[in-house]
C-alpha positions in Angstrom: -175.3 12.7 107.8 -178.5 14.6 109.0 -179.2 14.8 112.6 -181.9 12.3 113.7 -185.0 13.8 115.0 -186.3 12.0 118.1 -190.1 11.8 118.5 -192.5 10.3 120.9 -196.1 9.9 122.2 -197.8 10.4 125.6 -199.3 7.1 126.9 -201.2 6.4 130.3 -199.1 7.9 133.0 -196.1 7.9 130.8 -194.3 8.7 127.6 -193.0 6.7 124.7 -189.9 7.8 122.9 -188.8 6.7 119.5 -185.1 6.8 118.6 -183.1 5.9 115.5 -182.5 2.3 116.6 -184.4 1.9 119.8 -187.7 3.0 121.6 -188.4 3.3 125.2 -191.7 3.6 127.1 -191.5 5.0 130.6 -194.5 4.7 133.0 -195.1 6.1 136.4 -196.6 3.3 138.4 -199.1 3.4 141.1 -196.3 2.9 143.7 -194.5 6.0 142.2 -191.7 4.0 140.7 -190.8 4.3 136.9 -191.0 1.3 134.7 -189.0 1.4 131.4 -189.5 -1.0 128.6 -186.7 -0.8 126.0 -187.2 -2.3 122.5 -185.3 -2.3 119.1 -187.1 -0.3 116.4 -187.7 -2.6 113.5 -188.7 -0.5 110.4 -190.3 -2.0 107.4 -188.2 0.3 105.3 -185.1 -1.5 106.6 -186.3 -4.7 104.9 -187.7 -2.9 101.8 -185.5 0.0 100.9 -188.0 1.3 98.4 -190.2 2.3 101.4 -187.8 5.1 102.2 -188.6 7.0 99.1 -190.3 10.4 99.7 -194.1 10.3 100.0 -194.1 6.6 100.3 -192.1 6.8 103.6 -194.9 9.1 104.9 -197.7 6.5 104.5 -195.6 3.7 105.8 -194.5 5.8 108.8 -198.3 6.5 109.6 -199.1 2.9 109.9 -195.9 2.0 111.8 -196.5 4.9 114.2 -200.2 3.7 114.7 -199.1 0.2 115.5 -196.3 1.3 117.9 -198.7 3.9 119.6 -201.3 1.2 120.4 -198.8 -1.2 121.8 -197.3 1.6 123.9 -200.8 2.4 125.2 -201.3 -1.2 125.9 -198.1 -1.6 127.9 -198.6 1.7 129.8 -202.2 0.5 130.8 -200.9 -2.8 132.1 -198.0 -1.3 133.9 -199.9 1.4 135.6 -202.5 -1.3 136.6 -205.5 -0.4 134.6 -205.4 -3.7 132.8 -204.7 -7.1 134.2 -203.0 -8.4 131.0 -201.8 -7.1 127.7 -203.9 -7.4 124.5 -203.1 -10.3 122.2 -202.1 -9.7 118.5 -205.5 -10.2 117.4 -207.0 -7.8 119.9 -204.4 -5.2 118.9 -205.4 -5.7 115.2 -209.0 -5.3 116.0 -208.3 -2.2 118.3 -206.5 -0.5 115.3 -209.1 -1.6 112.8 -211.7 0.1 115.0 -209.7 3.3 115.2 -209.4 3.4 111.4 -213.2 2.7 110.8 -214.0 5.4 113.5 -211.6 7.9 111.8 -212.9 7.2 108.2 -216.5 7.6 109.6 -216.1 10.9 111.3 -213.6 12.7 108.8 -214.6 11.1 105.5 -218.1 9.7 105.5 -219.9 12.3 107.7 -218.5 15.3 106.1 -219.3 13.8 102.5 -222.8 13.0 103.7 -223.3 16.6 105.0 -222.0 18.1 101.7 -225.0 16.5 99.9 -227.3 19.1 101.6 -225.4 22.2 100.4 -223.5 21.3 97.2 -226.4 22.3 95.1 -226.0 25.8 96.4 -222.2 26.1 95.7 -221.2 26.2 92.1 -217.3 26.2 92.4 -215.7 22.8 92.9 -212.9 24.5 94.8 -215.3 26.3 97.2 -217.2 22.9 97.8 -213.9 21.2 98.7 -213.0 24.1 101.0 -216.3 23.8 102.8 -215.8 20.0 103.2 -212.2 20.8 104.6 -213.7 23.2 107.1 -216.3 20.7 108.2 -213.5 18.2 108.8 -211.1 20.6 110.6 -214.2 21.7 112.7 -214.8 18.2 113.7 -211.2 17.6 114.6 -211.1 20.7 116.8 -214.4 20.1 118.4 -213.2 16.4 119.2 -210.0 17.8 120.8 -212.2 20.3 122.9 -214.5 17.7 123.8 -212.0 15.1 125.2 -209.7 17.9 126.8 -212.3 18.3 129.6 -211.8 14.6 130.7 -209.5 14.3 133.7 -207.7 11.2 132.3 -207.1 12.9 129.1 -205.7 16.1 130.9 -203.2 13.7 132.4 -202.3 12.4 129.0 -202.0 15.9 127.7 -199.6 16.9 130.5 -197.4 14.0 129.6 -197.6 15.1 125.9 -196.3 18.5 127.1 -193.6 16.8 129.0 -192.5 14.9 125.9 -192.4 18.1 123.8 -190.4 19.9 126.5 -187.8 17.2 126.8 -187.2 16.9 123.1 -187.0 20.8 122.8 -184.3 20.7 125.6 -182.5 17.8 123.9 -182.5 19.7 120.5 -181.3 22.8 122.3 -178.2 20.9 123.4 -179.0 21.4 127.1 -178.6 18.7 129.7 -181.8 16.7 130.3 -182.6 17.8 134.0 -185.9 18.4 135.3 -185.1 22.1 135.9 -183.8 22.6 132.2 -186.6 20.7 130.6 -189.3 22.7 132.6 -188.0 25.9 131.0 -188.7 24.9 127.4 -191.9 25.2 125.4 -194.5 22.5 125.2 -195.0 23.3 121.6 -193.3 21.4 118.9 -193.3 21.7 115.1 -193.1 17.9 114.4 -196.1 17.0 116.7 -198.6 14.4 115.7 -201.3 17.2 116.2 -199.6 19.3 113.4 -199.4 16.2 111.2 -203.2 15.4 111.5 -204.2 19.0 110.8 -201.7 19.2 107.8 -203.5 15.9 106.6 -206.8 17.6 106.7 -205.5 20.6 104.7 -203.6 18.5 102.2 -206.7 16.5 101.5 -208.5 19.7 100.4 -205.8 20.4 97.9 -205.4 16.9 96.5 -209.3 16.1 96.3 -209.7 19.4 94.2 -208.4 17.5 91.3 -211.3 15.1 91.3 -214.2 17.4 90.5 -217.6 16.8 92.1 -218.2 13.1 92.5 -221.4 11.6 93.8 -221.6 10.4 97.5 -220.2 7.0 97.4 -217.6 7.7 94.8 -216.4 10.6 96.9 -215.9 8.4 99.9 -214.0 5.8 97.7 -211.8 8.4 96.1 -210.9 9.8 99.6 -210.0 6.4 100.8 -207.8 5.7 97.7 -205.9 9.0 98.0 -205.3 8.6 101.8 -201.8 7.2 101.4 -200.8 10.0 99.1 -202.2 12.5 101.3 -200.4 11.1 104.3 -197.2 10.8 102.3 -197.3 14.6 101.3 -198.2 15.6 104.7 -195.3 13.8 106.2 -192.9 15.6 103.8 -194.4 18.8 104.8 -194.0 18.1 108.5 -190.5 17.0 108.1 -189.8 20.6 106.4 -191.5 22.5 109.0 -189.5 20.8 111.7 -186.2 21.7 110.3 -184.3 24.9 111.7 -183.6 26.5 108.4 -186.9 25.7 106.7 -188.7 28.0 104.3 -191.2 30.4 105.9 -193.9 28.8 103.9 -193.6 25.6 105.8 -193.4 27.5 109.1 -196.8 29.1 108.0 -198.2 25.8 107.3 -197.3 24.4 110.7 -198.8 27.4 112.5 -202.4 26.3 112.9 -201.2 22.9 114.3 -198.9 24.5 116.7 -201.6 26.8 118.0 -203.8 23.7 118.4 -201.1 22.2 120.6 -202.2 24.7 123.3 -205.2 22.3 123.5 -203.5 18.9 123.1 -200.6 19.8 125.5 -200.7 20.9 129.2 -198.0 22.0 131.6 -196.6 19.0 133.2 -195.3 18.7 136.7 -191.9 17.7 137.7 -192.7 14.0 138.2 -194.2 13.9 134.6 -191.1 15.6 133.2 -188.9 13.1 135.1 -190.9 10.3 133.3 -190.2 11.9 129.8 -186.5 12.3 130.6 -186.1 8.6 131.5 -187.6 7.6 128.1 -185.7 10.1 126.0 -182.5 9.5 127.8 -182.9 5.8 127.4 -183.3 5.8 123.6 -180.5 8.5 123.2 -178.1 6.3 125.3 -178.9 3.0 123.5 -178.7 4.8 120.0 -175.3 6.0 121.1 -174.2 2.5 122.1 -175.5 1.2 118.7 -173.5 3.6 116.7 -170.4 2.9 118.6 -170.9 -0.8 118.2 -171.2 -0.3 114.5 -167.9 1.6 114.4 -166.2 -1.3 116.1 -167.5 -3.7 113.4 -166.5 -1.5 110.6 -163.1 -0.5 112.2 -161.9 -3.6 114.2 -158.5 -2.1 114.8 -159.9 1.0 116.5 -161.1 0.8 120.0 -164.1 3.3 119.9 -165.7 2.2 123.2 -164.4 3.5 126.4 
């Protein structure tokens, strides 16, 4: 069985880690204590196995990750004391909907609109799609640069670095201590930054098959192929995160890994401690889950010490 790849997300003054069967959100509260919320991971693919198929699983994982990410941010805001109460389900849906609309407007509608002013001067469809792709990537990089100056975002980026460092330490087989984690890189091939950049690059390739449609049709096609682009990008990022991956996949991941120098910051020891709490929690609970499964499958064998 392939080794499970743990992942996570930085939240407000904390880190969310996602395991195979469980997730955990660790938040440093105002009083300096660490609050940890542990939950079971309930995947749509467990109920509908067809969703585990390649490419399909990537599109599904993107939606699940967005939902889990917004819930995690909501919890961390409440625990840290920035919100008096958690958002309702309706409010969470509206928040996610607003995020999707903003993404579509910034990375699909606006680039397509700007392309109207230059497409008459570009005869090659391939070159035209490359220009559109460069516009999207430029917007993405400028957005990251813009928010990276905000003090609150700098804190989130530091927790992002702590998340990567702790996962790198765990995958290196070392004990999860603050000293060990601090020595590791804050860059990781399976980062969401890599995924988003690969989505933008993949969209250039996929859209090249659709010629030169007019403005509104261009937007509709982009929306229609978004699940396919997300699915293909997910498979690429999975390959890039493997130790024995082909150099081509490592090359594809390089731009996103360079961009992580902006989306991560060096964390302090307290931030690393929070990331360790979250990762340790899911690793331990996943281990207990697997041992419990062994007991059910082989009732005559005592597998729990």
